C-alpha positions as CSV (number, residue, x, y, z in Angstrom):
1,M,-95.3,-22.5,16.2
2,S,-94.0,-22.7,13.0
3,R,-90.7,-22.4,12.3
4,N,-90.1,-22.5,8.5
5,K,-91.3,-19.3,7.2
6,D,-89.1,-17.1,5.6
7,I,-87.4,-14.5,7.3
8,R,-88.6,-11.5,5.9
9,G,-91.8,-11.4,7.4
10,F,-89.9,-10.3,10.7
11,F,-89.3,-7.4,9.4
12,G,-92.8,-6.6,8.0
13,K,-92.2,-7.7,4.5
14,P,-94.2,-9.6,2.0
15,A,-92.4,-13.2,1.9
16,A,-92.9,-16.3,-0.1
17,S,-95.0,-19.4,0.7
18,P,-92.1,-21.0,3.3
19,R,-90.6,-24.2,2.3
20,P,-92.5,-27.5,3.3
21,S,-90.5,-29.2,6.1
22,S,-91.4,-32.9,7.0
23,S,-90.5,-32.2,10.6
24,Q,-93.2,-29.9,11.1
25,S,-96.4,-32.0,12.5
26,K,-99.1,-28.8,12.4
27,P,-99.1,-24.9,11.6
28,G,-99.1,-22.8,14.6
29,P,-100.9,-19.6,14.3
30,S,-99.4,-16.7,12.6
31,L,-98.2,-13.3,13.6
32,Q,-97.9,-11.8,10.6
33,P,-100.8,-10.0,8.7
34,A,-101.8,-11.9,5.5
35,P,-99.5,-11.1,2.8
36,D,-100.5,-8.8,-0.1
37,L,-100.2,-11.6,-3.8
38,Q,-100.3,-8.3,-5.8
39,F,-96.5,-7.6,-6.8
40,P,-95.0,-3.9,-6.5
41,D,-94.2,-3.7,-10.4
42,A,-97.7,-4.9,-11.2
43,S,-99.3,-2.3,-9.4
44,P,-100.2,1.4,-10.5
45,R,-99.8,2.6,-6.6
46,T,-97.7,2.1,-3.6
47,P,-98.7,-1.2,-1.3
48,P,-99.6,0.6,2.2
49,K,-97.2,-0.6,4.8
50,P,-98.1,-3.0,7.6
51,T,-98.8,-1.9,10.9
52,P,-96.6,-3.7,13.3
53,K,-98.3,-5.2,16.4
54,P,-96.3,-5.3,19.4
55,R,-94.6,-8.5,20.2
56,D,-93.9,-10.6,22.8
57,R,-89.5,-11.3,24.2
58,T,-90.2,-15.0,24.6
59,D,-91.7,-15.1,20.7
60,E,-89.3,-17.2,18.5
61,I,-88.2,-16.0,15.3
62,K,-89.7,-18.5,13.1
63,G,-87.5,-20.0,11.1
64,S,-84.2,-19.3,12.6
65,D,-83.5,-22.3,14.7
66,D,-84.2,-25.0,12.6
67,E,-81.8,-27.7,12.6
68,G,-82.6,-28.9,9.2
69,Y,-82.8,-25.6,7.5
70,D,-80.2,-24.6,5.1
71,S,-80.3,-20.8,6.3
72,D,-77.6,-19.5,3.3
73,N,-80.7,-19.9,1.1
74,S,-82.1,-16.6,2.2
75,L,-78.7,-14.2,1.5
76,E,-80.3,-14.0,-2.0
77,S,-83.6,-12.5,-0.5
78,I,-81.6,-10.1,1.6
79,S,-79.0,-8.7,-0.9
80,A,-82.1,-8.1,-3.0
81,F,-84.1,-6.3,-0.4
82,I,-80.4,-4.1,0.9
83,E,-80.3,-3.7,-3.4
84,R,-83.8,-1.9,-3.2
85,K,-83.1,-0.1,0.1
86,K,-80.3,1.6,-1.9
87,G,-82.5,2.9,-4.9
88,P,-81.2,2.3,-8.3
89,A,-77.7,2.1,-8.9
90,P,-75.2,4.8,-9.8
91,Y,-74.3,5.7,-13.5
92,Q,-71.1,4.1,-14.5
93,R,-68.8,6.2,-17.2
94,D,-67.6,3.3,-19.6
95,H,-63.6,2.6,-19.2
96,N,-63.0,1.8,-22.2
97,L,-63.2,5.4,-23.4
98,T,-61.2,6.8,-20.8
99,T,-58.1,4.7,-21.1
100,T,-55.1,4.1,-23.6
101,P,-56.3,1.4,-25.8
102,K,-54.3,-1.8,-25.5
103,A,-51.4,-3.1,-27.9
104,K,-52.1,-5.4,-30.5
105,R,-48.5,-7.4,-29.7
106,I,-48.5,-8.0,-26.4
107,A,-45.2,-9.3,-25.5
108,S,-44.1,-12.8,-24.1
109,T,-44.0,-13.0,-20.5
110,N,-42.2,-16.4,-20.8
111,L,-38.8,-15.0,-21.1
112,K,-35.3,-15.9,-20.4
113,S,-32.1,-13.9,-19.3
114,P,-29.0,-15.1,-21.7
115,L,-26.7,-14.9,-19.1
116,T,-28.8,-17.7,-16.7
117,I,-26.8,-21.0,-16.6
118,Q,-28.4,-23.4,-17.7
119,P,-27.9,-26.2,-16.0
120,K,-26.3,-29.5,-17.1
121,P,-27.7,-33.1,-16.6
122,K,-25.9,-35.0,-14.0
123,F,-24.6,-37.6,-15.8
124,D,-24.0,-36.1,-19.3
125,L,-21.9,-39.5,-20.5
126,K,-20.0,-36.8,-22.9
127,Y,-19.1,-34.5,-20.5
128,L,-17.3,-37.4,-18.0
129,I,-15.7,-38.7,-21.0
130,D,-14.1,-35.5,-21.2
131,H,-13.6,-34.8,-17.8
132,T,-11.9,-38.5,-17.3
133,R,-9.7,-37.5,-20.6
134,K,-8.6,-34.5,-19.6
135,S,-7.6,-36.4,-15.7
136,N,-5.2,-38.8,-17.7
137,R,-3.6,-36.2,-19.4
138,A,-2.7,-34.3,-16.3
139,E,-1.6,-37.6,-14.6
140,E,0.6,-38.2,-17.2
141,S,2.0,-34.9,-17.8
142,A,2.5,-34.8,-13.6
143,R,4.1,-38.4,-14.0
144,R,6.6,-37.6,-17.2
145,A,7.5,-33.7,-14.8
146,D,8.6,-36.5,-12.5
147,E,10.7,-38.6,-14.6
148,F,11.9,-35.6,-15.8
149,I,13.1,-34.1,-12.6
150,N,14.2,-37.4,-11.0
151,Q,16.0,-39.0,-14.1
152,G,19.4,-40.7,-13.5
153,D,19.5,-41.7,-10.4
154,G,23.2,-42.4,-10.2
155,D,26.1,-40.3,-9.0
156,D,27.6,-39.3,-12.1
157,N,24.4,-38.2,-13.8
158,D,23.6,-36.3,-10.7
159,E,25.8,-32.9,-11.5
160,H,24.9,-33.3,-15.2
161,N,21.7,-33.4,-14.3
162,E,21.7,-29.8,-12.4
163,E,23.7,-28.2,-14.4
164,H,20.6,-29.2,-16.9
165,L,18.5,-27.7,-14.3
166,T,20.1,-24.7,-13.9
167,K,20.2,-23.6,-17.6
168,V,16.5,-24.5,-17.9
169,Q,16.3,-21.9,-15.0
170,N,18.2,-19.0,-16.8
171,D,17.3,-20.2,-20.3
172,P,13.3,-19.0,-20.8
173,V,13.4,-20.8,-24.5
174,L,15.0,-24.0,-23.0
175,L,12.4,-23.3,-20.4
176,E,9.6,-22.6,-22.6
177,K,10.1,-25.3,-24.6
178,T,10.3,-27.9,-21.7
179,A,7.3,-26.9,-20.7
180,K,5.7,-27.2,-24.1
181,D,7.4,-31.0,-24.1
182,L,5.3,-31.5,-20.2
183,L,2.0,-30.5,-21.3
184,T,0.5,-33.0,-23.2
185,G,-2.2,-32.2,-25.7
186,D,-0.8,-28.7,-26.7
187,E,-2.5,-28.3,-29.7
188,E,-2.1,-24.3,-30.3
189,G,1.0,-23.9,-27.9
190,T,0.0,-21.8,-25.9
191,K,0.2,-23.5,-22.5
192,G,3.8,-23.9,-22.6
193,G,4.3,-20.0,-22.7
194,K,1.5,-19.5,-20.1
195,L,3.3,-22.0,-17.6
196,M,6.9,-20.2,-18.3
197,R,4.9,-16.5,-16.8
198,A,3.2,-18.3,-14.4
199,M,6.5,-19.5,-13.2
200,H,7.7,-16.2,-13.6
201,R,5.1,-14.3,-11.3
202,T,5.8,-17.1,-8.4
203,K,9.6,-16.7,-9.2
204,A,9.6,-13.1,-7.8
205,D,7.8,-13.2,-5.1
206,G,8.5,-16.4,-3.6
207,S,12.5,-16.6,-4.3
208,R,13.2,-13.1,-2.8
209,R,15.5,-13.6,0.0
210,L,15.8,-11.0,3.0
211,H,17.7,-10.7,5.5
212,Y,16.2,-10.6,8.8
213,F,17.9,-8.9,11.9
214,F,16.7,-10.8,15.2
215,N,15.5,-13.9,15.7
216,L,12.5,-15.2,14.2
217,E,11.5,-17.5,17.5
218,Q,9.1,-16.3,19.9
219,P,10.6,-14.1,21.8
220,L,11.7,-14.5,25.2
221,V,8.4,-13.5,28.0
222,K,11.9,-12.8,30.1
223,P,15.2,-11.8,28.6
224,P,18.1,-13.0,30.6
225,R,19.0,-10.3,33.4
226,S,22.7,-9.5,34.6
227,Q,23.7,-10.0,37.8
228,F,23.9,-6.6,39.8
229,P,27.7,-6.1,40.9
230,R,27.1,-5.8,44.9
231,K,31.0,-5.0,45.3
232,A,30.8,-2.1,43.6
233,A,28.0,-0.4,45.6
234,K,30.4,1.2,47.5
235,G,30.8,4.7,49.2
236,C,27.8,7.5,48.3
237,W,26.8,4.3,45.6
238,Q,25.7,2.3,48.9
239,C,22.0,3.4,48.1
240,L,22.0,0.8,45.0
241,A,23.1,-2.4,47.1
242,N,19.7,-3.1,48.2
243,S,17.4,-5.1,45.9
244,R,14.4,-4.4,47.4
245,T,14.6,0.0,47.2
246,R,17.3,-0.1,44.1
247,D,14.2,0.8,41.7
248,Q,12.9,2.9,43.5
249,T,16.3,5.1,44.3
250,V,16.8,5.5,40.3
251,I,13.3,6.4,39.8
252,L,13.9,8.5,42.6
253,G,16.7,10.5,40.4
254,L,19.5,10.0,42.8
255,P,21.9,8.5,41.0
256,H,21.4,10.7,39.0
257,T,22.2,13.8,41.2
258,I,25.4,12.0,42.3
259,A,26.9,11.5,38.6
260,S,26.2,15.5,38.3
261,K,27.3,16.1,41.2
262,G,31.3,15.2,39.6
263,T,31.7,11.7,41.2
264,A,32.5,9.0,38.5
265,L,30.1,5.7,38.0
266,P,32.2,2.6,38.9
267,D,33.3,0.3,35.9
268,E,30.6,-2.5,36.9
269,L,27.9,-0.2,37.9
270,F,27.9,1.5,34.3
271,L,28.4,-1.9,32.7
272,W,25.1,-3.4,34.3
273,V,23.3,-0.1,33.3
274,L,23.9,-0.9,30.0
275,D,23.1,-4.4,30.1
276,E,19.7,-3.5,31.8
277,V,18.6,-0.1,29.8
278,C,17.2,-2.5,27.0
279,V,15.4,-5.0,28.6
280,E,14.3,-3.3,31.4
281,K,10.1,-3.5,31.0
282,N,9.3,0.0,33.2
283,A,9.6,2.9,30.8
284,Q,10.5,5.0,33.8
285,L,13.3,3.3,34.7
286,R,14.6,2.8,31.5
287,M,14.6,6.5,31.2
288,Q,16.6,7.2,34.1
289,Y,19.6,4.4,33.0
290,C,19.7,6.4,29.9
291,N,20.0,9.9,31.9
292,L,22.5,8.1,33.7
293,V,24.5,6.6,31.0
294,T,25.0,10.1,29.0
295,L,26.4,11.7,32.4
296,C,29.3,9.0,32.0
297,R,31.3,10.7,28.9
298,D,34.4,9.5,30.0
299,S,33.1,5.7,30.4
300,I,31.3,5.7,27.3
301,A,34.6,6.6,25.1
302,R,36.3,4.0,27.0
303,L,33.8,1.1,27.6
304,V,31.2,1.5,25.0
305,T,32.7,-1.1,22.0
306,D,31.0,-2.8,19.0
307,A,30.8,-6.4,21.0
308,Q,28.7,-4.6,23.6
309,L,26.7,-2.9,21.2
310,Y,25.9,-6.4,20.0
311,S,25.4,-8.0,23.4
312,M,22.9,-5.1,24.1
313,L,20.7,-6.4,21.2
314,E,21.9,-9.5,21.8
315,R,19.4,-9.8,24.8
316,L,16.8,-8.7,22.7
317,G,17.0,-11.3,20.1
318,G,19.6,-9.9,18.3
319,P,22.9,-11.4,16.3
320,K,25.8,-12.6,18.1
321,Y,28.9,-10.3,17.9
322,P,30.9,-11.9,14.8
323,R,34.5,-12.2,15.6
324,D,35.7,-12.3,11.8
325,R,33.9,-10.0,9.5
326,K,36.4,-10.2,6.6
327,G,34.5,-11.6,3.7
328,T,31.9,-13.1,5.7
329,K,28.5,-12.7,3.8
330,L,25.3,-12.4,5.9
331,Q,23.1,-14.8,6.0
332,S,19.7,-14.0,3.7
333,L,16.2,-15.9,4.8
334,P,12.5,-16.5,2.7
335,K,10.1,-14.3,2.6
336,V,8.1,-15.2,6.5
337,E,4.8,-13.4,6.8
338,N,4.8,-11.4,9.9
339,P,8.1,-12.5,11.7
340,Y,7.6,-10.4,14.4
341,L,4.6,-11.2,15.5
342,R,4.8,-10.6,19.4
343,K,8.0,-8.5,19.3
344,D,8.0,-5.6,21.6
345,W,9.8,-2.8,20.2
346,S,10.3,-0.8,23.6
347,G,13.9,-2.3,23.6
348,V,15.1,-1.6,20.1
349,V,13.6,2.4,20.5
350,T,15.6,2.4,23.9
351,F,18.4,0.9,22.5
352,L,18.5,3.9,18.7
353,E,17.8,6.6,21.4
354,L,20.7,5.5,24.2
355,L,23.0,5.3,20.9
356,E,22.2,9.3,19.1
357,R,22.9,10.6,23.0
358,M,25.9,8.4,23.4
359,A,27.4,9.1,19.6
360,P,29.1,12.1,20.1
361,D,31.4,10.4,23.1
362,L,31.9,7.6,21.4
363,S,35.4,6.9,19.8
364,T,36.1,7.0,16.1
365,P,36.5,3.2,15.7
366,T,33.3,2.6,17.6
367,V,31.7,4.8,15.5
368,V,32.6,3.4,12.5
369,E,31.3,0.0,13.8
370,A,28.0,1.5,15.5
371,I,27.2,2.6,11.2
372,Q,27.7,-0.7,10.5
373,L,25.6,-2.1,12.8
374,L,23.0,-0.1,11.9
375,L,23.2,-0.9,8.2
376,R,22.7,-4.5,8.9
377,M,20.1,-3.5,10.9
378,A,18.4,-1.2,8.0
379,L,18.3,-4.4,6.0
380,D,15.5,-6.0,7.5
381,P,12.4,-4.1,5.9
382,V,10.6,-4.6,9.0
383,V,12.9,-2.8,11.2
384,N,13.6,-0.2,8.5
385,T,10.1,0.5,8.9
386,T,9.2,0.1,12.4
387,V,11.9,2.4,13.9
388,R,12.5,3.9,10.9
389,G,12.2,7.7,12.6
390,E,14.6,6.7,15.5
391,H,16.9,4.6,13.5
392,V,17.5,7.6,11.2
393,A,18.0,9.8,14.0
394,A,21.0,7.5,15.0
395,M,22.2,7.4,12.0
396,E,22.5,11.2,11.6
397,A,24.4,11.2,14.9
398,L,26.8,9.1,14.3
399,V,27.9,10.7,10.6
400,G,28.1,13.7,12.3
401,A,30.1,12.4,15.1
402,L,32.6,12.0,11.9
403,A,32.6,15.8,10.7
404,K,35.5,16.7,13.2
405,L,37.5,14.0,11.2
406,G,40.1,15.6,8.7
407,T,39.8,14.9,4.7
408,R,42.2,12.0,4.4
409,K,40.7,10.2,8.0
410,W,37.2,11.0,6.2
411,N,37.9,8.9,3.0
412,E,38.9,6.3,4.4
413,T,36.1,5.9,6.2
414,C,33.5,6.1,4.0
415,K,35.3,3.7,2.2
416,T,35.4,1.2,5.0
417,I,31.5,1.7,5.4
418,S,31.1,1.3,1.8
419,S,33.2,-1.8,1.1
420,Y,31.0,-3.4,4.4
421,L,28.0,-3.3,2.7
422,F,29.0,-4.4,-1.0
423,D,31.2,-7.1,0.7
424,A,28.7,-8.5,3.1
425,V,25.4,-8.6,0.6
426,D,24.7,-10.0,-2.3
427,E,21.6,-8.6,-4.6
428,P,21.2,-5.0,-5.2
429,V,17.8,-5.3,-4.2
430,N,18.8,-5.4,-0.6
431,Q,21.7,-3.9,-1.1
432,V,19.5,-0.4,-1.5
433,L,17.6,-0.5,1.2
434,P,20.0,0.8,3.8
435,I,21.5,3.1,1.4
436,A,17.8,4.5,0.7
437,H,17.1,5.0,4.0
438,M,20.3,7.2,4.7
439,P,20.3,10.3,6.5
440,K,20.2,13.4,3.3
441,A,20.2,16.3,6.4
442,S,23.7,17.3,6.2
443,V,26.3,17.6,4.0
444,K,28.6,14.6,5.3
445,A,25.7,12.4,5.4
446,L,24.7,13.0,1.6
447,D,27.9,12.7,0.4
448,L,28.4,9.1,2.3
449,R,25.1,7.8,0.9
450,R,26.1,9.1,-2.3
451,R,29.5,7.1,-1.9
452,M,27.6,4.3,-1.3
453,A,25.6,4.2,-4.6
454,A,28.8,4.7,-6.6
455,V,30.1,1.1,-5.2
456,V,27.1,-0.6,-5.5
457,L,25.9,0.4,-8.8
458,F,29.7,0.1,-10.5
459,R,31.4,-2.6,-8.6
460,D,33.8,-0.5,-7.2
461,P,34.9,-0.5,-3.7
462,A,37.4,2.4,-4.5
463,R,34.8,5.0,-5.2
464,G,34.3,5.0,-1.9
465,S,37.5,6.3,-0.9
466,Q,37.0,9.9,-3.3
467,P,34.3,12.2,-3.7
468,V,31.6,11.9,-6.3
469,D,31.7,14.7,-8.2
470,S,35.4,14.7,-8.3
471,T,35.7,11.2,-10.3
472,L,32.2,10.8,-11.9
473,T,31.6,11.3,-15.3
474,V,29.0,11.0,-18.2
475,D,30.5,8.3,-20.2
476,D,30.5,6.2,-17.0
477,I,26.6,6.8,-16.7
478,T,26.4,5.8,-20.2
479,D,28.7,2.8,-20.5
480,R,26.9,1.8,-17.1
481,L,23.5,1.8,-18.7
482,G,24.7,0.1,-21.3
483,E,25.4,-3.3,-19.5
484,A,23.5,-6.2,-19.5
485,D,22.1,-5.8,-16.1
486,F,20.0,-2.9,-17.6
487,R,19.1,-4.7,-20.6
488,V,15.5,-5.2,-20.8
489,S,15.1,-9.2,-22.0
490,P,12.3,-11.7,-21.2
491,S,14.8,-13.3,-18.3
492,T,14.8,-9.5,-16.4
493,D,14.3,-9.3,-13.3
494,F,12.7,-6.1,-12.5
495,E,13.1,-6.0,-8.5
496,S,16.9,-6.0,-9.6
497,L,16.1,-2.7,-12.4
498,R,13.9,-0.8,-10.0
499,A,16.9,-1.1,-6.9
500,L,19.6,-0.3,-10.1
501,I,17.9,2.8,-11.0
502,M,17.1,3.4,-7.8
503,L,20.8,3.8,-7.4
504,L,21.9,5.4,-10.4
505,D,19.5,8.1,-9.1
506,I,21.2,8.6,-5.8
507,V,24.9,8.9,-7.4
508,I,23.4,11.5,-10.0
509,G,21.6,13.7,-7.4
510,S,22.2,17.2,-8.1
511,A,24.6,16.4,-11.2
512,G,27.6,18.5,-9.7
513,F,30.1,16.6,-12.2
514,L,28.8,17.9,-14.7
515,R,28.7,21.6,-13.7
516,Q,32.6,20.5,-12.9
517,Q,33.4,19.5,-16.0
518,H,31.5,22.4,-18.0
519,S,33.0,25.1,-15.9
520,I,34.4,27.9,-17.0
521,S,38.1,29.3,-16.5
522,T,38.6,32.7,-14.9
523,P,36.9,35.2,-17.8
524,T,38.9,38.5,-19.1
525,T,35.8,40.5,-19.2
526,T,32.2,40.6,-18.3
527,D,30.5,40.3,-21.6
528,T,32.9,37.1,-22.3
529,A,31.8,35.8,-18.9
530,N,28.6,35.5,-19.7
531,A,28.8,34.0,-23.3
532,D,31.1,31.4,-21.5
533,G,28.5,30.8,-19.2
534,E,25.6,30.3,-21.3
535,A,27.5,27.7,-23.5
536,A,28.4,26.1,-20.2
537,D,24.7,25.6,-19.6
538,R,23.7,24.6,-23.1
539,K,26.3,22.0,-22.5
540,F,25.0,20.8,-19.4
541,D,21.2,20.7,-20.2
542,A,22.6,18.4,-23.5
543,D,23.9,16.5,-21.6
544,I,21.2,15.8,-18.8
545,D,19.0,15.4,-22.1
546,G,21.6,12.5,-23.3
547,L,20.8,10.9,-19.8
548,T,17.1,11.5,-20.5
549,Y,17.0,10.1,-23.3
550,Q,19.0,6.2,-22.4
551,L,16.7,6.2,-19.7
552,K,13.6,6.4,-21.9
553,L,14.8,3.7,-24.2
554,V,14.9,1.2,-21.2
555,H,11.5,2.7,-20.0
556,D,9.7,2.2,-23.5
557,K,11.3,-1.3,-23.5
558,I,9.3,-2.2,-20.9
559,H,5.9,-3.7,-21.6
560,D,3.1,-3.4,-19.3
561,S,1.6,-6.7,-17.9
562,T,-0.3,-8.3,-15.6
563,Q,3.1,-7.8,-13.4
564,L,4.1,-5.9,-10.4
565,S,7.6,-5.7,-10.6
566,R,7.1,-4.5,-14.0
567,K,5.2,-1.3,-13.8
568,I,6.7,-0.3,-10.5
569,A,10.5,-0.6,-12.2
570,K,8.6,1.6,-15.1
571,A,7.6,4.3,-12.7
572,S,10.7,4.6,-11.6
573,I,12.8,5.1,-14.7
574,D,9.6,7.4,-15.4
575,L,10.1,9.1,-12.2
576,V,14.3,9.7,-12.6
577,A,13.8,10.8,-16.3
578,K,11.2,13.5,-15.0
579,R,14.0,14.7,-11.9
580,L,16.9,14.9,-14.3
581,T,14.0,17.4,-16.9
582,Y,12.6,18.9,-15.0
583,A,14.9,19.9,-11.7
584,V,18.0,19.6,-12.0
585,R,18.0,20.8,-15.6
586,I,18.9,24.7,-15.6
587,K,16.5,25.8,-18.0
588,P,13.2,24.3,-19.2
589,P,12.5,21.8,-22.4
590,P,11.9,23.2,-25.2
591,K,8.2,23.2,-26.3
592,T,7.4,21.6,-29.7
593,S,4.1,21.7,-31.3
594,I,2.4,18.9,-32.9
595,F,1.3,21.3,-35.8
596,G,4.7,21.2,-37.0
597,S,8.0,23.4,-36.3
598,E,6.8,27.1,-34.4
599,P,7.5,30.8,-36.5
600,K,10.9,32.3,-36.2
601,E,11.0,35.4,-33.7
602,D,11.5,38.6,-36.2
603,K,15.0,39.4,-35.9
604,N,14.1,43.4,-35.1
605,L,12.6,42.5,-32.1
606,P,15.5,43.1,-29.8
607,K,16.2,45.8,-31.1
608,Q,12.9,47.2,-30.3
609,R,12.7,46.0,-27.0
610,G,15.9,47.5,-26.3
611,F,14.8,51.2,-28.0
612,M,11.8,50.9,-25.6
613,K,14.2,50.0,-22.3
614,N,15.9,53.1,-23.1
615,W,13.1,55.5,-23.4
616,A,11.3,54.1,-20.0
617,Q,15.2,54.5,-18.5
618,K,15.6,58.5,-19.6
619,K,11.8,59.3,-18.5
620,A,11.8,57.7,-15.3
621,E,15.7,59.7,-14.8
622,R,13.6,62.9,-16.1
623,N,10.7,62.7,-13.5
624,A,13.3,62.0,-10.7
625,A,14.8,64.8,-11.4
626,A,11.8,67.3,-11.6
627,L,11.2,65.7,-8.6
628,A,14.4,66.8,-6.7
629,N,14.3,70.2,-8.0
630,G,10.8,70.7,-6.3
631,N,8.6,72.4,-9.3
632,G,6.2,69.1,-9.1
633,H,6.2,69.2,-12.5
634,V,6.0,65.7,-14.2
635,N,6.2,64.9,-17.5
636,D,4.4,62.1,-18.3
637,G,4.0,62.8,-22.7
638,I,6.3,61.6,-24.8
639,E,8.4,64.0,-26.4
């Protein structure tokens, strides 16, 4: 059988002559009919279709399994056959007639962003030489700075060097000059100023010292506990003798029930409860201890002293009781991030709540000492924010306990408390913290708050012995605003300036001292009283405008910069000025027009208003009389 014939013979179509093959020794009998030698295109008639003959399933398709035959040669014939079966190709419209013509100018696709950082060569000799020179200049500047700081190793020059360094730190001109001398290669002369501003920015944050009330070390897991006084547990208090059932007995309220019946709690047991109430971890026990203590009013007045209060806080990491506090300054430390990281504040909260409940029964010296203790606690910014609500409530209760004192005793107490804060703390930044968080709900608390602020602002402890409104004048405030610490200069500490502005705002308050100065004497007639009152109001508003103007001068001298303390100080001054203008001033400030002076009011306008007012009043009276007579006729017209 021949295996080198075209595959088209199988489909009954005429095929081209087969490719000769060397492997074919003898042509076999052909199963296809004789091909028609005439081409379809040359004949005017359609050639007849050949009649297919039946084939056996065992017949082999010729030319399909030949190993030496390349089957790729028949693909072109198959595609031509398929195209003839489909018929002529469909009409396709020229796409150039329906599309937008292309632009003549085509932008180049090889564009690069101007922001692209072009990589520099790894080994640029000019760059390496320049880098080496800069490094050498930095090393030389550091060496000269070390020599400048460490110059004069002798003992005779130590004091001179310390004085010189102090002058450099306090004098901004000398500091800038020294910075320029230390920096080599400063052609433009701007690096010294930048270094000085950087030093001021770091000084504002790094050199600030704070007063921490509690110990900064890791708190104890188990604070020291007091030993239970077994000898005092006698009689009805014997229920507390057994250590196994003591806690359960206290939680059930049996000691509270016994004390409420009138049985006095022994002093040893009372002091033991005071020692245990702050270090106890069980909240139910702490609550029952507080309830038991508050029932023993006589024991509170006798046994609760300032030393006992310090002892309760000492178990929580607080300071020790100072034996002699005259002339001693409170210790300050540099600012620490997260000083009380793992501290449990439940004991501090319990102490403040218990102190609030014991305040009415404490003796007057103990109340004064407790207020000073809370002022010292308020110096700590962390404590001041963490337990602020309980701290304010305890302070208000203690000040309320002093309300029963007479005027002379009250003045002496205010002077003692104000002098303690002024003597124990130096910087106004720290002094303003406890004053700003003093309660303002009661008259006594507000009076004490203003006295403390006046003592710190004017640096005069004698101002704490009298009310602020009776001693303060406008000239005092004007003179204080003209002093050096209110003047804005390159060496101004804006944190201290902000604290002074807060103290000034507290001292002024509602400007009651101005109202007393402009108060009128006893008037003879009503018209005279009205005229004098209007004159006093005008003087009061004029004084307020004068204070506002002075604050505005300080405000305008502060230039905004990247330093946050400047912005805060400027905002504080603006806030105080607006409060005086819109809250303290009697009448609103006069409006000014940017287009010039406003037209004056007509002189006849008040007379016309008075005429219309009298006419409306007479008309109302006639209508009321007509309704009273019962005729029901109301005259709405003009006579």
